[in-house]
Each structure stands twice: as C-alpha cells, then as structure tokens.
C-alpha positions in Angstrom: 226.8 73.5 37.1 229.3 71.0 38.2 232.9 70.3 39.0 235.3 69.3 36.2 238.9 68.2 36.4 240.8 68.6 33.1 243.8 66.2 33.3 246.9 65.9 31.1 246.3 69.0 29.0 248.8 71.5 27.7 247.7 75.0 28.8 248.4 77.8 26.3 248.3 80.9 28.3 250.2 84.2 28.9 253.0 83.3 26.6 253.6 79.8 27.9 252.8 76.2 27.2 252.5 74.2 30.4 251.6 70.6 30.9 249.2 70.7 33.9 245.7 70.1 35.2 242.8 72.5 35.6 239.9 72.3 38.1 236.6 74.0 37.4 234.2 74.6 40.2 230.9 76.2 39.3 231.4 79.1 36.9 235.1 79.7 37.6 238.5 78.2 37.4 239.4 77.1 41.0 242.9 75.7 40.6 245.6 75.2 38.0 248.4 72.8 38.9 250.0 69.4 38.5 248.5 66.2 39.9 245.2 67.8 41.0 242.5 65.7 42.4 238.9 66.2 43.6 236.6 63.7 45.1 233.4 64.6 43.2 234.8 66.1 40.0 234.0 64.7 36.5 237.5 63.9 35.2 238.3 64.5 31.6 241.6 63.1 30.4 242.7 65.3 27.6 245.7 63.2 26.5 247.9 66.1 25.5 245.2 68.3 23.9 245.7 72.1 24.1 243.7 74.0 26.6 243.1 77.6 25.6 241.1 80.5 27.0 237.8 80.8 25.1 238.2 82.9 22.0 236.7 86.5 22.2 235.5 87.7 18.8 235.1 91.4 18.7 233.3 91.7 15.4 230.3 89.5 14.4 226.9 89.9 12.7 224.4 87.5 14.0 221.5 89.0 12.1 219.0 89.3 15.0 216.6 91.1 15.0 215.1 91.5 11.5 217.4 89.3 9.4 217.0 86.0 11.1 216.5 84.0 7.9 220.3 84.4 7.5 221.2 83.6 11.1 220.2 84.3 14.6 221.7 84.7 18.0 221.0 81.1 19.0 222.3 79.5 15.8 225.4 81.6 15.4 226.4 81.4 19.1 226.1 77.6 18.9 228.4 77.7 15.9 230.7 79.9 18.0 231.0 77.2 20.7 231.8 74.6 18.0 234.7 76.8 17.1 236.0 77.5 20.6 234.6 81.0 20.7 233.0 81.8 24.1 232.4 85.5 23.8 231.3 87.8 21.0 230.6 91.5 20.3 227.8 91.9 17.8 227.4 94.8 15.3 224.6 97.3 15.2 223.4 97.0 11.5 220.4 94.8 12.2 216.8 95.7 11.6 216.0 97.8 13.6 219.5 99.2 14.0 221.1 99.5 17.4 221.3 103.2 17.4 219.4 104.1 20.6 219.9 103.0 24.2 216.5 101.4 24.2 217.4 99.3 21.1 220.7 98.3 22.7 218.9 97.0 25.8 216.4 95.2 23.6 219.3 93.4 22.0 220.8 92.6 25.4 217.5 91.0 26.2 217.7 88.9 23.1 221.1 87.8 24.1 219.9 86.8 27.6 217.1 84.8 26.1 218.8 83.0 23.2 222.6 83.2 23.3 224.8 80.1 24.0 228.0 82.3 24.2 228.8 85.4 26.3 227.5 88.5 24.5 227.7 92.2 24.1 226.5 94.5 21.4 228.0 97.6 19.9 226.1 100.9 19.8 225.9 102.3 16.3 226.9 105.9 15.5 224.9 107.7 12.8 224.7 111.1 11.3 222.0 112.1 13.7 222.3 110.2 17.1 225.2 112.1 18.7 223.1 113.2 21.7 221.9 109.7 22.3 225.5 108.4 22.2 226.5 111.0 24.8 223.9 109.4 27.2 225.4 105.9 26.8 226.8 104.4 30.0 230.5 103.3 29.4 229.8 100.0 31.1 226.6 99.3 29.0 228.3 97.7 26.0 231.6 96.9 24.4 231.9 100.1 22.5 230.7 102.3 19.6 230.7 101.2 15.9 231.1 103.6 13.0 230.7 102.7 9.3 233.0 105.1 7.5 232.3 103.1 4.4 228.9 101.7 3.4 228.1 98.1 4.3 225.1 95.9 5.0 222.5 97.9 6.8 223.1 101.4 5.2 224.7 102.9 8.3 227.2 105.0 6.5 228.4 108.0 8.6 229.6 110.6 6.2 229.2 114.0 7.9 232.7 115.2 9.0 231.3 117.3 11.8 229.3 114.4 13.2 232.3 112.1 13.0 234.4 114.7 14.9 231.7 115.1 17.4 231.5 111.4 18.1 235.3 111.2 18.4 235.2 114.0 21.0 232.1 112.8 22.9 232.7 109.2 23.9 235.4 107.6 26.2 234.5 104.2 24.7 236.4 102.3 22.1 235.3 103.5 18.7 235.5 100.6 16.2 235.5 101.8 12.7 234.9 100.2 9.2 237.2 102.4 7.1 236.6 102.6 3.3 236.2 105.9 1.4 232.8 105.9 -0.2 233.6 108.5 -3.0 236.6 106.3 -4.2 234.4 103.2 -4.2 231.6 104.8 -6.1 234.0 106.1 -8.8 235.6 102.7 -9.1 232.3 101.0 -9.4 231.0 103.3 -12.1 234.2 102.7 -14.1 233.7 98.9 -13.8 230.1 99.2 -14.9 231.3 101.1 -18.0 233.7 98.3 -18.8 231.6 95.2 -17.9 228.0 96.4 -17.8 226.0 94.0 -15.6 228.6 91.3 -15.8 231.3 92.6 -13.4 233.5 89.7 -12.5 234.1 89.1 -8.8 237.8 89.5 -9.5 237.1 93.2 -9.8 236.0 93.5 -6.1 239.5 94.4 -4.8 239.8 97.0 -7.6 236.5 98.6 -6.8 236.9 98.5 -3.0 240.5 99.3 -3.5 243.5 99.7 -1.3 243.4 103.5 -2.0 239.8 103.6 -0.6 240.9 101.8 2.6 244.0 103.8 3.2 242.3 107.2 2.6 239.5 106.4 5.1 241.7 104.8 7.8 244.4 107.4 7.7 241.8 110.2 8.0 240.2 108.4 11.0 243.5 107.9 12.7 244.5 111.6 12.2 241.2 112.7 13.7 241.7 110.3 16.6 245.1 111.8 17.3 243.7 115.3 17.2 240.8 114.5 19.5 242.4 111.9 21.8 239.7 109.4 20.9 240.2 105.7 21.5 240.1 104.2 17.9 240.1 100.6 16.9 240.2 100.0 13.1 238.3 96.9 12.1 239.4 94.3 9.5 242.5 95.7 7.9 242.9 94.4 4.4 246.0 96.2 2.9 249.7 96.2 3.6 249.9 100.0 3.2 247.5 100.5 6.1 249.6 98.6 8.5 252.2 101.4 8.5 249.6 103.6 10.2 249.9 101.5 13.4 252.6 101.2 16.0 254.2 98.4 18.1 256.2 100.9 20.2 254.1 100.6 23.4 252.1 97.8 25.0 248.5 97.3 24.0 247.0 98.6 27.3 248.7 102.0 26.6 247.6 102.2 22.9 244.8 104.6 21.9 244.9 103.5 18.3 244.6 99.8 17.5 243.9 97.4 14.7 242.2 94.1 13.9 242.6 91.7 11.1 240.1 89.0 10.1 240.8 85.4 9.2 239.7 85.7 5.6 242.2 88.5 4.9 245.0 86.2 6.3 243.8 83.2 4.4 242.6 84.1 0.9 244.0 86.4 -1.8 242.6 87.8 -5.1 243.8 84.6 -6.8 241.0 82.8 -5.0 238.1 84.8 -6.6 238.2 82.6 -9.8 237.3 79.5 -7.7 235.3 81.1 -4.8 233.6 84.1 -6.5 231.0 85.6 -4.3 231.7 83.3 -1.4 234.8 85.4 -0.6 233.2 88.8 -1.3 233.7 90.8 1.8 233.9 94.5 2.6 236.8 95.4 2.8 237.7 93.1 -0.1 240.2 90.3 0.0 243.1 91.8 -1.9 246.5 90.7 -3.2 248.9 88.1 -2.0 251.3 91.0 -1.2 248.6 92.6 1.0 248.1 89.3 2.8 251.8 89.0 3.4 251.9 92.5 4.8 249.0 91.8 7.2 250.8 88.7 8.5 254.0 90.7 9.1 252.1 93.4 11.0 250.2 90.8 13.0 253.4 89.1 14.1 255.2 92.3 15.0 252.2 93.6 17.0 251.2 96.5 14.9 247.9 94.5 14.5 246.5 93.6 17.8 243.5 91.3 17.3 242.3 88.5 15.0 238.5 88.3 14.5 236.0 87.1 11.9 233.5 89.8 10.8 231.2 86.7 10.8 228.3 87.8 8.5 226.1 85.0 7.1 224.0 85.4 4.0 222.0 82.7 2.2 223.5 80.9 -0.8 220.6 82.2 -2.8 221.7 85.7 -2.0 225.3 85.0 -2.6 224.6 83.4 -6.0 223.5 86.8 -7.5 225.6 88.7 -10.0 228.3 90.9 -8.6 226.4 94.1 -7.9 223.5 92.3 -6.1 225.6 89.7 -4.3 225.9 90.8 -0.7 229.3 91.1 1.0 230.1 88.9 4.0 230.3 85.3 5.0 230.2 82.9 7.9 233.5 82.3 9.7 233.1 82.0 13.5 233.1 78.2 13.6 236.4 78.0 11.8 238.4 81.0 13.0 240.4 79.3 15.7 240.9 76.1 13.7 242.0 78.2 10.7 244.6 80.0 12.8 245.7 76.6 14.2 246.3 75.5 10.7 248.6 78.4 10.1 250.4 77.3 13.3 250.9 73.9 11.8 252.3 75.6 8.7 254.9 77.4 10.8 253.4 80.9 10.3 252.4 81.8 13.9 253.0 80.3 17.4 250.3 78.9 19.6 251.1 81.6 22.2 250.6 84.4 19.6 247.2 82.9 18.5 246.0 83.0 22.1 247.4 86.5 22.5 245.6 87.9 19.5 242.3 86.0 19.9 241.9 85.7 23.7 244.1 88.0 25.7 244.2 91.1 23.5 240.4 91.5 23.1 240.0 91.3 26.9 242.7 94.0 27.3 241.4 96.3 24.6 237.7 96.2 25.7 238.4 96.1 29.4 236.7 92.7 29.9 236.1 91.6 33.5 237.6 88.2 34.5 237.8 86.8 30.9 240.4 86.1 28.2 242.9 84.2 30.4 243.3 80.9 32.2 243.6 82.2 35.7 242.4 81.0 39.0 239.2 82.9 39.9 238.5 83.8 36.3 235.3 82.6 34.5 235.9 79.1 33.1 235.6 80.0 29.4 237.8 77.3 27.8 238.4 75.8 24.4 240.1 72.4 24.2 241.8 71.6 20.8 243.0 68.2 19.9 246.1 68.3 17.7 246.7 65.7 14.9 243.0 65.2 14.5 242.2 65.6 10.8 238.8 66.4 9.5 237.2 68.2 6.5 234.6 70.9 6.5 231.3 69.7 4.9 227.7 70.6 5.0 227.1 67.8 7.5 229.3 69.5 10.1 228.6 73.2 9.5 226.6 74.7 12.3 225.7 78.0 10.6 222.1 78.6 9.9 223.0 79.6 6.3 224.4 76.1 5.8 227.6 76.9 3.9 231.2 78.0 4.5 234.0 79.3 2.3 236.1 76.5 3.9 234.0 73.7 2.5 236.3 70.9 1.4 239.3 72.2 3.4 241.0 69.6 5.6 242.1 70.9 9.0 244.7 69.3 11.2 243.2 70.2 14.6 239.7 69.9 16.1 237.8 71.7 18.9 236.6 68.9 21.1 235.3 70.7 24.2 234.1 74.2 24.9 233.3 75.4 28.4 231.1 78.5 28.9 231.2 79.9 32.4 232.0 76.4 33.7 229.3 74.8 31.7 230.3 72.2 29.1 228.4 73.6 26.2 230.0 71.6 23.3 231.6 68.2 23.2 232.8 66.4 20.0 230.1 67.7 17.7 227.3 67.7 20.3 225.8 70.8 21.9 224.3 71.0 25.3 220.6 71.9 25.3 221.3 74.2 28.3 222.7 77.7 28.1 225.0 79.4 30.5 225.9 82.6 28.7 226.4 85.9 30.4 226.3 89.5 29.4 229.9 90.7 29.2 231.0 93.1 31.9 233.7 95.7 31.7 236.2 97.2 34.1 235.6 100.9 33.3 
C-alpha cells in the first residue's frame, strides 16, 4: 500500500464533471481538491483522463467452483480490473450450487484466496431451501437469487408456494431471472417441429420470447407488491417490461427495481446472422425496437443499473448447434468501455454511466463506503483515457475462455488504471501480481 496523487484528471462523480486532483493514502481516498501536493506520493499525471468510481457489477458468473475450465475467480476478476470493474456480485449456479450457508461461506473463502476485485456472492433460492434462507444473516452477502426461468445450473424455482414463501421470508434484495418456462418449452417444441435439429440462432428471441419475459416479470412484481418484498429484476430484454417499473421516486425509496445488461443495449436480433451463438443469452437479445425501449427506460430512470451477466463458456461449447449451445458470454472487461462508446455516440452522458454502473449498485445493495469518489471512501477507481482508439482482439482479451462477442470492435476510450482499495491493480494492460480485494460489506 502506498500514497498516490492523481493530477489533472476529470472526476465524474455525483452528477458532475470536475477538473481536480485526488490523493490516495493507504486503502482510502484522503483528499479531493485542486493543486494538491504530497511529499512522498507517487504522482500520476492523467492529462485530462476521466476518473470514475470503480464499476460495481451486480450480476456475474465466474464459474468457480466446479466449472473452472470456462473461467475462475482469479481469471475473471483480473478481466474485471482490465475493464475498470472493482466489485462484483457472483451468482449461485456453480457446482456445487450456493444454496446453503456453508456453501456461501466456502465461496467467500474462495474469493478471499483468489479474487483480484472486491467480491460478494448471492445466495440461491430453490424449491426446498426456504428454512436455510431464513437463517441467512442479512449482512452475509449481497442478496438472494431466484431463477424463475431455467438457465445454466438447473436452479429453476417453479413452486408458487415456495416463491411466495421466499418473498415473505427475507428482507434482502431478491434478484430474479424472469422468464416463463411453460411458454419457452411450448415455443421450443414448435421450433423443433419446423426446423428439427437445425434451429437457426435467429429463432432464439422467438423461443425465449417477449411474452415469456413479461409474463414472468409481471407475476414476480405483483407478488412483490402483495408481500412487500424487495425485488430486483435482472437483465430486462424487452420494451414492454419497462412499463412495469417506475421513476416516480428516488432509488433509495424503491422496493421494485430493474437492471439492463450491455448486450441488450448493444445488439439486436439483426446481429444473430453474423454472431450466431456468440450472442445467445438468456433472456435473448431481441428486436431493435426492444433495444430502443430499454435505452429509453434506462435514461428516464425506470431502469436503475447497467451490468453484464458475465457468463463465459468455451468456444467449443458455443460452436454446438442451437439446442446444445449454452447461453451466456464474457462481457466484464468491456462493459464500461462499451457504455463509454455509447457516450461518444451521444446516447448517454458520462454522469449517467457513473450513476447506473457505480452509484446505483451501491445504493441498491447498501454497500459500505463504495460506489463514489468521496473522501474517506475506499479508493476503488477507474481511469479512462478518451480519444484512445484500440480494437478488441484475442491478444488483449483477459477472459480465460479467450473470446469476446466484441472481437474486431474498435473502441474510442481505454481503461488505463484501476485502483482496488488503494492498490494499483491494473496499468495499461499489465496486472499487479499482488491482490488487495475485500469481501463487500453492507450497511444493513
């Protein structure tokens, strides 16, 4: 741990852009102001680069334990630092699944041993672990995850009485994957009748349809309203779903919130012809009209958070025919830069990017001393150089799976430095061998 003085940066924080300096002492931000000096600090002249709070990604799959041939906590958290992401919340559908308190603490131990970024893990709800969930300390993890549509790991919760019991039992944020399984199965059988074993990937948004998403998310929201549960709907993919959410009150007062992921803001069904399985996600990438509706809801604050649903698979797995090709892809290294590209295109402001990717996750999950550039807060910081063009290639991809749906894309901005609790963990393509990650703590 050292002392760093960041000079001549432009801080993007709490709705403002401010040309100022920032002093890091140990793990925390000591001072923010103009013309700062310190006798023993390592001075980094940023020459007008943007200084952002480290991104907080509330939905990732790092594949450890049990699926580490796809990715692991060490590899994917390093990729996170390369993308300016300093904190993550990982999902429970690993092997074994994180569905007991003992399994949760085992995962926390893995994070302590291997992670390069700050970490927490969601507790998975199932059809038969309600009593275990009731024992969960609200400060133990970021929240509870429910798969209300099947996904990797076979953690579908489909018993209505159990779902209602979970909604009533926990004060924690319940993050839900919402797709109606009956609708999906009906659509898949119809596609098999038409195409046999040769279902084209263009059918994915028809099989995992807007109807399936809306039916599940609307039912979950209605139950949350009836029970008073705190519900966060992951990865919205349709325009129609956005009408279920409100911007009438500030985020800290909301009990029902929503997230959108980069791929649903970037791709549309027109991209399946070129990308095929590489953009097969659950929920599916849908129409350009759906994408436009998601952008509208993000900008008017009906959608609260931008995340990734980072979920690596090997290219060998992805190259299977439709039915056997797994859903999901790696995104965490390119989420911030992808949103910055949309800023360059005039679609979103820098202040809104920071609100949706840094401030709002900290608010929604009650994170302690993170998500902002404030004196006394942990020094989780991403530095982004504007007007610094580069292209995604296999040579600069940090994911263990070795591929990205953005390969060949030229970005206009580059993450140059990432600080993690005051430690300079990433600089211009190079990773520190030392780790300084912490288990996330919550003000609950």
